[in-house]
VEXLUM-348992 format. One record per residue (C-alpha): residue in three letters; residue number from 1; z, x, y. Coordinates in nm, 3 decimals. Layout:
BEGIN
<site 'ALA'; NUM; <Z; X; Y>>
...
//
This chain:
BEGIN
<site 'MET'; 1; <-0.017; 0.002; 0.021>>
<site 'GLN'; 2; <-0.031; 0.048; 0.349>>
<site 'LYS'; 3; <0.091; 0.075; 0.620>>
<site 'SER'; 4; <-0.162; -0.199; 0.762>>
<site 'GLY'; 5; <-0.149; -0.372; 0.429>>
<site 'LYS'; 6; <-0.538; -0.412; 0.266>>
<site 'THR'; 7; <-0.824; -0.344; 0.442>>
<site 'LEU'; 8; <-1.106; -0.573; 0.351>>
<site 'VAL'; 9; <-1.472; -0.443; 0.457>>
<site 'LEU'; 10; <-1.763; -0.617; 0.548>>
<site 'ASN'; 11; <-2.088; -0.545; 0.598>>
<site 'ALA'; 12; <-2.355; -0.721; 0.724>>
<site 'GLY'; 13; <-2.693; -0.557; 0.912>>
<site 'GLU'; 14; <-2.627; -0.265; 1.143>>
<site 'TYR'; 15; <-2.240; -0.365; 1.106>>
<site 'GLN'; 16; <-1.986; -0.321; 0.965>>
<site 'ALA'; 17; <-1.609; -0.436; 0.985>>
<site 'LYS'; 18; <-1.240; -0.353; 0.860>>
<site 'ILE'; 19; <-0.980; -0.595; 0.857>>
<site 'VAL'; 20; <-0.646; -0.522; 0.792>>
<site 'THR'; 21; <-0.369; -0.845; 0.625>>
<site 'VAL'; 22; <-0.136; -0.630; 0.857>>
<site 'GLY'; 23; <-0.150; -0.887; 1.160>>
<site 'ALA'; 24; <-0.478; -1.010; 1.011>>
<site 'GLY'; 25; <-0.615; -0.736; 1.306>>
<site 'ILE'; 26; <-0.974; -0.562; 1.372>>
<site 'ALA'; 27; <-0.907; -0.192; 1.240>>
<site 'GLU'; 28; <-1.267; -0.124; 1.309>>
<site 'LEU'; 29; <-1.643; -0.252; 1.413>>
<site 'THR'; 30; <-1.910; -0.058; 1.399>>
<site 'ARG'; 31; <-2.276; -0.085; 1.485>>
<site 'ARG'; 32; <-2.566; 0.206; 1.316>>
<site 'GLY'; 33; <-2.233; 0.395; 1.270>>
<site 'ARG'; 34; <-2.080; 0.391; 1.616>>
<site 'HIS'; 35; <-1.772; 0.151; 1.701>>
<site 'LEU'; 36; <-1.799; -0.127; 1.892>>
<site 'VAL'; 37; <-1.390; -0.193; 1.980>>
<site 'ILE'; 38; <-1.136; 0.121; 1.888>>
<site 'PRO'; 39; <-1.066; 0.183; 1.596>>
<site 'HIS'; 40; <-0.749; 0.258; 1.386>>
<site 'HIS'; 41; <-0.675; 0.359; 1.038>>
<site 'PRO'; 42; <-0.540; 0.126; 0.821>>
<site 'ASP'; 43; <-0.260; 0.396; 0.747>>
<site 'ASP'; 44; <-0.156; 0.446; 1.060>>
<site 'MET'; 45; <0.141; 0.210; 1.308>>
<site 'PRO'; 46; <-0.231; 0.094; 1.512>>
<site 'LEU'; 47; <-0.081; 0.134; 1.915>>
<site 'ALA'; 48; <-0.045; -0.111; 2.131>>
<site 'HIS'; 49; <-0.128; -0.394; 1.928>>
<site 'LEU'; 50; <-0.507; -0.312; 1.868>>
<site 'GLY'; 51; <-0.660; -0.564; 1.686>>
<site 'LYS'; 52; <-0.425; -0.787; 1.590>>
<site 'VAL'; 53; <-0.384; -1.201; 1.598>>
<site 'LEU'; 54; <-0.149; -1.324; 1.858>>
<site 'VAL'; 55; <0.038; -1.633; 1.786>>
<site 'PRO'; 56; <0.190; -1.876; 1.906>>
<site 'TRP'; 57; <0.185; -1.802; 2.197>>
<site 'PRO'; 58; <0.023; -1.411; 2.341>>
<site 'ASN'; 59; <0.069; -1.177; 2.633>>
<site 'ARG'; 60; <0.486; -1.191; 2.731>>
<site 'ILE'; 61; <0.784; -1.462; 2.788>>
<site 'ALA'; 62; <0.963; -1.391; 3.086>>
<site 'ASN'; 63; <1.337; -1.226; 2.953>>
<site 'GLY'; 64; <1.245; -1.336; 2.577>>
<site 'CYS'; 65; <1.354; -1.694; 2.721>>
<site 'TYR'; 66; <1.268; -2.040; 2.733>>
<site 'ARG'; 67; <1.309; -2.394; 2.755>>
<site 'TYR'; 68; <1.156; -2.701; 2.554>>
<site 'ASP'; 69; <1.255; -3.063; 2.456>>
<site 'GLY'; 70; <1.596; -3.011; 2.694>>
<site 'VAL'; 71; <1.699; -2.743; 2.469>>
<site 'GLU'; 72; <1.693; -2.302; 2.562>>
<site 'TYR'; 73; <1.635; -2.072; 2.319>>
<site 'GLN'; 74; <1.697; -1.667; 2.319>>
<site 'LEU'; 75; <1.374; -1.409; 2.208>>
<site 'ALA'; 76; <1.391; -1.125; 2.108>>
<site 'ILE'; 77; <1.253; -0.881; 2.342>>
<site 'ASN'; 78; <1.011; -0.631; 2.185>>
<site 'ASP'; 79; <0.914; -0.442; 2.524>>
<site 'ARG'; 80; <1.086; -0.294; 2.720>>
<site 'ALA'; 81; <0.937; -0.187; 3.063>>
<site 'SER'; 82; <0.865; -0.579; 3.105>>
<site 'GLN'; 83; <1.200; -0.698; 2.928>>
<site 'SER'; 84; <1.052; -0.960; 2.736>>
<site 'ALA'; 85; <0.899; -1.109; 2.432>>
<site 'ILE'; 86; <0.495; -1.001; 2.335>>
<site 'HIS'; 87; <0.305; -1.140; 2.162>>
<site 'GLY'; 88; <0.408; -1.420; 1.944>>
<site 'LEU'; 89; <0.536; -1.318; 1.531>>
<site 'LEU'; 90; <0.279; -1.294; 1.342>>
<site 'ALA'; 91; <0.148; -0.965; 1.438>>
<site 'TRP'; 92; <0.318; -0.734; 1.214>>
<site 'ARG'; 93; <0.332; -0.988; 0.964>>
<site 'ASP'; 94; <0.091; -0.912; 0.592>>
<site 'TRP'; 95; <-0.095; -1.217; 0.632>>
<site 'GLN'; 96; <-0.252; -1.336; 0.250>>
<site 'ILE'; 97; <-0.603; -1.349; 0.115>>
<site 'CYS'; 98; <-0.764; -1.708; 0.103>>
<site 'ASP'; 99; <-1.089; -1.574; -0.004>>
<site 'CYS'; 100; <-1.284; -1.249; 0.029>>
<site 'SER'; 101; <-1.699; -1.186; -0.021>>
<site 'GLU'; 102; <-1.954; -0.913; 0.129>>
<site 'THR'; 103; <-1.945; -1.056; 0.442>>
<site 'ALA'; 104; <-1.670; -1.312; 0.542>>
<site 'VAL'; 105; <-1.281; -1.321; 0.517>>
<site 'THR'; 106; <-1.031; -1.587; 0.521>>
<site 'LEU'; 107; <-0.663; -1.470; 0.538>>
<site 'SER'; 108; <-0.326; -1.737; 0.589>>
<site 'VAL'; 109; <0.061; -1.704; 0.657>>
<site 'PHE'; 110; <0.325; -1.942; 0.732>>
<site 'LEU'; 111; <0.583; -1.901; 1.017>>
<site 'PRO'; 112; <0.898; -2.050; 0.893>>
<site 'PRO'; 113; <1.172; -2.107; 1.158>>
<site 'HIS'; 114; <1.410; -1.933; 1.290>>
<site 'TYR'; 115; <1.570; -1.901; 1.583>>
<site 'GLY'; 116; <1.449; -1.860; 1.837>>
<site 'TYR'; 117; <1.163; -2.033; 1.714>>
<site 'PRO'; 118; <1.263; -2.278; 1.495>>
<site 'PHE'; 119; <0.908; -2.453; 1.428>>
<site 'MET'; 120; <0.700; -2.443; 1.135>>
<site 'LEU'; 121; <0.328; -2.307; 1.112>>
<site 'MET'; 122; <0.066; -2.261; 0.889>>
<site 'THR'; 123; <-0.193; -2.020; 1.058>>
<site 'GLU'; 124; <-0.541; -1.923; 0.887>>
<site 'ILE'; 125; <-0.812; -1.667; 1.020>>
<site 'ARG'; 126; <-1.175; -1.636; 0.893>>
<site 'TYR'; 127; <-1.363; -1.348; 0.977>>
<site 'GLN'; 128; <-1.795; -1.423; 0.951>>
<site 'LEU'; 129; <-1.941; -1.107; 0.989>>
<site 'ASP'; 130; <-2.377; -1.189; 1.090>>
<site 'ALA'; 131; <-2.612; -0.872; 1.072>>
<site 'GLU'; 132; <-2.796; -1.019; 1.388>>
<site 'THR'; 133; <-2.499; -1.278; 1.611>>
<site 'GLY'; 134; <-2.209; -1.004; 1.462>>
<site 'LEU'; 135; <-1.805; -1.064; 1.430>>
<site 'SER'; 136; <-1.694; -1.396; 1.441>>
<site 'ALA'; 137; <-1.318; -1.537; 1.384>>
<site 'CYS'; 138; <-1.218; -1.866; 1.379>>
<site 'ILE'; 139; <-0.820; -1.892; 1.394>>
<site 'THR'; 140; <-0.676; -2.222; 1.302>>
<site 'THR'; 141; <-0.336; -2.407; 1.306>>
<site 'THR'; 142; <-0.097; -2.610; 1.206>>
<site 'ASN'; 143; <0.226; -2.781; 1.234>>
<site 'PRO'; 144; <0.332; -2.918; 0.873>>
<site 'GLY'; 145; <0.667; -2.924; 1.026>>
<site 'ASP'; 146; <0.855; -3.288; 1.110>>
<site 'THR'; 147; <0.871; -3.187; 1.513>>
<site 'ALA'; 148; <0.610; -3.140; 1.742>>
<site 'ALA'; 149; <0.625; -2.709; 1.846>>
<site 'PRO'; 150; <0.510; -2.531; 2.150>>
<site 'TYR'; 151; <0.209; -2.352; 2.031>>
<site 'GLY'; 152; <-0.082; -2.097; 2.192>>
<site 'ALA'; 153; <-0.282; -1.816; 2.034>>
<site 'GLY'; 154; <-0.457; -1.511; 2.158>>
<site 'VAL'; 155; <-0.635; -1.155; 2.035>>
<site 'HIS'; 156; <-0.629; -0.849; 2.110>>
<site 'PRO'; 157; <-0.922; -0.598; 2.091>>
<site 'TYR'; 158; <-0.987; -0.373; 2.299>>
<site 'LEU'; 159; <-1.339; -0.271; 2.371>>
<site 'THR'; 160; <-1.545; 0.016; 2.349>>
<site 'CYS'; 161; <-1.865; 0.173; 2.375>>
<site 'ASN'; 162; <-1.795; 0.454; 2.100>>
<site 'LEU'; 163; <-1.494; 0.583; 2.250>>
<site 'ALA'; 164; <-1.684; 0.668; 2.590>>
<site 'SER'; 165; <-1.456; 0.702; 2.868>>
<site 'THR'; 166; <-1.374; 0.331; 3.025>>
<site 'ASP'; 167; <-1.417; 0.526; 3.389>>
<site 'SER'; 168; <-1.738; 0.615; 3.322>>
<site 'CYS'; 169; <-1.823; 0.202; 3.223>>
<site 'GLU'; 170; <-1.986; -0.095; 3.368>>
<site 'LEU'; 171; <-1.822; -0.402; 3.359>>
<site 'THR'; 172; <-1.885; -0.768; 3.390>>
<site 'LEU'; 173; <-1.597; -1.022; 3.398>>
<site 'PRO'; 174; <-1.636; -1.412; 3.335>>
<site 'LEU'; 175; <-1.447; -1.466; 3.636>>
<site 'THR'; 176; <-1.432; -1.786; 3.908>>
<site 'ALA'; 177; <-1.484; -1.730; 4.262>>
<site 'ASP'; 178; <-1.093; -1.726; 4.301>>
<site 'VAL'; 179; <-1.018; -1.324; 4.215>>
<site 'PRO'; 180; <-0.898; -0.990; 4.450>>
<site 'PRO'; 181; <-1.184; -0.815; 4.568>>
<site 'ALA'; 182; <-1.104; -0.479; 4.404>>
<site 'LEU'; 183; <-1.061; -0.734; 4.039>>
<site 'ASP'; 184; <-1.425; -0.946; 4.104>>
<site 'TYR'; 185; <-1.611; -0.792; 3.786>>
<site 'ARG'; 186; <-1.848; -1.089; 3.810>>
<site 'LYS'; 187; <-2.142; -0.900; 3.888>>
<site 'SER'; 188; <-2.153; -0.563; 3.677>>
<site 'ARG'; 189; <-1.967; -0.268; 3.827>>
<site 'LYS'; 190; <-1.850; 0.063; 3.713>>
<site 'ILE'; 191; <-1.500; 0.059; 3.646>>
<site 'GLY'; 192; <-1.446; 0.445; 3.730>>
<site 'PRO'; 193; <-1.044; 0.533; 3.805>>
<site 'ALA'; 194; <-0.883; 0.177; 3.897>>
<site 'GLN'; 195; <-0.604; 0.048; 3.628>>
<site 'ILE'; 196; <-0.660; -0.276; 3.578>>
<site 'ASP'; 197; <-0.361; -0.465; 3.350>>
<site 'HIS'; 198; <-0.393; -0.901; 3.529>>
<site 'THR'; 199; <-0.460; -1.250; 3.417>>
<site 'PHE'; 200; <-0.796; -1.388; 3.486>>
<site 'LYS'; 201; <-0.868; -1.758; 3.488>>
<site 'THR'; 202; <-1.206; -1.785; 3.280>>
<site 'THR'; 203; <-1.545; -2.008; 3.415>>
<site 'GLY'; 204; <-1.469; -2.295; 3.100>>
<site 'ALA'; 205; <-1.701; -2.286; 2.899>>
<site 'GLU'; 206; <-1.864; -1.979; 2.678>>
<site 'TRP'; 207; <-1.798; -1.684; 2.860>>
<site 'GLU'; 208; <-1.853; -1.283; 2.803>>
<site 'VAL'; 209; <-1.739; -1.012; 2.864>>
<site 'ARG'; 210; <-1.948; -0.711; 2.817>>
<site 'LEU'; 211; <-1.908; -0.338; 2.879>>
<site 'VAL'; 212; <-2.158; -0.120; 2.890>>
<site 'SER'; 213; <-2.197; 0.234; 2.888>>
<site 'GLN'; 214; <-2.499; 0.439; 3.002>>
<site 'GLN'; 215; <-2.438; 0.818; 2.871>>
<site 'GLN'; 216; <-2.432; 0.657; 2.548>>
<site 'ARG'; 217; <-2.706; 0.424; 2.615>>
<site 'MET'; 218; <-2.582; 0.107; 2.458>>
<site 'ALA'; 219; <-2.343; -0.230; 2.553>>
<site 'VAL'; 220; <-2.084; -0.412; 2.364>>
<site 'TRP'; 221; <-2.006; -0.771; 2.402>>
<site 'LEU'; 222; <-1.723; -1.013; 2.352>>
<site 'ARG'; 223; <-1.770; -1.433; 2.385>>
<site 'SER'; 224; <-1.542; -1.695; 2.337>>
<site 'ALA'; 225; <-1.442; -2.068; 2.499>>
<site 'GLN'; 226; <-1.069; -1.972; 2.633>>
<site 'PRO'; 227; <-0.896; -2.085; 2.951>>
<site 'TRP'; 228; <-0.779; -1.736; 2.989>>
<site 'LEU'; 229; <-0.863; -1.335; 2.984>>
<site 'GLN'; 230; <-0.622; -1.074; 3.022>>
<site 'ILE'; 231; <-0.802; -0.734; 3.094>>
<site 'TYR'; 232; <-0.653; -0.394; 3.092>>
<site 'THR'; 233; <-0.779; -0.104; 3.138>>
<site 'ALA'; 234; <-0.649; 0.045; 2.786>>
<site 'ASP'; 235; <-0.420; 0.383; 3.009>>
<site 'LYS'; 236; <-0.175; 0.410; 2.728>>
<site 'LEU'; 237; <-0.513; 0.482; 2.495>>
<site 'ASN'; 238; <-0.642; 0.729; 2.647>>
<site 'ARG'; 239; <-0.866; 0.431; 2.878>>
<site 'LYS'; 240; <-1.130; 0.509; 2.583>>
<site 'GLY'; 241; <-1.201; 0.130; 2.561>>
<site 'LEU'; 242; <-1.091; -0.234; 2.748>>
<site 'ALA'; 243; <-0.865; -0.464; 2.585>>
<site 'ALA'; 244; <-1.044; -0.810; 2.694>>
<site 'GLU'; 245; <-0.830; -1.077; 2.524>>
<site 'PRO'; 246; <-0.881; -1.373; 2.526>>
<site 'MET'; 247; <-0.624; -1.608; 2.575>>
<site 'SER'; 248; <-0.504; -2.002; 2.487>>
<site 'CYS'; 249; <-0.260; -1.988; 2.740>>
<site 'PRO'; 250; <-0.150; -1.747; 3.061>>
<site 'PRO'; 251; <0.160; -1.538; 3.059>>
<site 'ASP'; 252; <0.481; -1.691; 3.044>>
<site 'ALA'; 253; <0.346; -2.071; 2.927>>
<site 'PHE'; 254; <0.669; -2.150; 2.788>>
<site 'ASN'; 255; <0.810; -2.158; 3.074>>
<site 'SER'; 256; <0.547; -2.254; 3.298>>
<site 'GLY'; 257; <0.442; -2.517; 3.061>>
<site 'LEU'; 258; <0.060; -2.369; 3.171>>
<site 'ASP'; 259; <-0.176; -2.517; 2.915>>
<site 'VAL'; 260; <0.045; -2.450; 2.636>>
<site 'VAL'; 261; <-0.005; -2.664; 2.267>>
<site 'LEU'; 262; <0.209; -2.920; 2.160>>
<site 'LEU'; 263; <0.144; -2.934; 1.787>>
<site 'ALA'; 264; <0.237; -3.201; 1.712>>
<site 'PRO'; 265; <0.317; -3.261; 1.269>>
<site 'GLY'; 266; <0.045; -3.225; 1.139>>
<site 'GLU'; 267; <-0.173; -3.125; 1.409>>
<site 'SER'; 268; <-0.460; -2.800; 1.400>>
<site 'HIS'; 269; <-0.547; -2.635; 1.663>>
<site 'ARG'; 270; <-0.801; -2.351; 1.640>>
<site 'PHE'; 271; <-0.959; -2.111; 1.848>>
<site 'SER'; 272; <-1.295; -1.862; 1.857>>
<site 'PHE'; 273; <-1.413; -1.598; 1.918>>
<site 'THR'; 274; <-1.709; -1.323; 1.827>>
<site 'LEU'; 275; <-1.801; -0.962; 1.863>>
<site 'GLY'; 276; <-2.081; -0.800; 1.888>>
<site 'GLY'; 277; <-2.286; -0.491; 2.049>>
<site 'GLU'; 278; <-2.652; -0.357; 2.154>>
//
């Protein structure tokens, strides 16, 4: 057994993906042998939540504390720098393999109630690799319990143009007009030395984040239709890529209530995204 659990290798045309069972994570995605996401070795504990699934909340809950239905709950603080509970409860769980083929794999995990989150969830993710469209994924979470559960989802891939420096890459983001000029990447422009760690409201319909390297003569993209997007220039990873995290709700949503899903008993929520390159 490796630190990231089992590794499942998918192949389709010029694409190859390596999915690990711990965190249902994307450990590697290549096209023509060139990296489209920052990879990690399956026997390493990946830094900065590389490729992980973020359930039942993405991003952070301030002080690990929130109120729901008149009751206050306290989660473990697992990000000391921000004094917050970060990226949900499933990123370091070993998911079960439901089925696997040359081009697809389905993983699932049961989240039992505990003191900080006393709700039951069953989450499944299906990865599908296609020779034309790249790696697509759909996360489906169902509430098998008898009470409604506050819920959000996200994923944490780091786009990269074959590990070229982020400084040399051009970025295009699917943003609404209401963004500070320094963060306005609606039109493609070079990132340069800019340090970005910011949550954006997206355009709503299916959108695309695109990272382009003229030096590498390649582009990589992430597509989704989620309403929120976290962008981070991977300063903790030597700026070899860019975290592009689609999210169903923004940071600290369990406190603000903004776009939190109240998942009723028997109800399911779906979240999808696609990664590819040219």
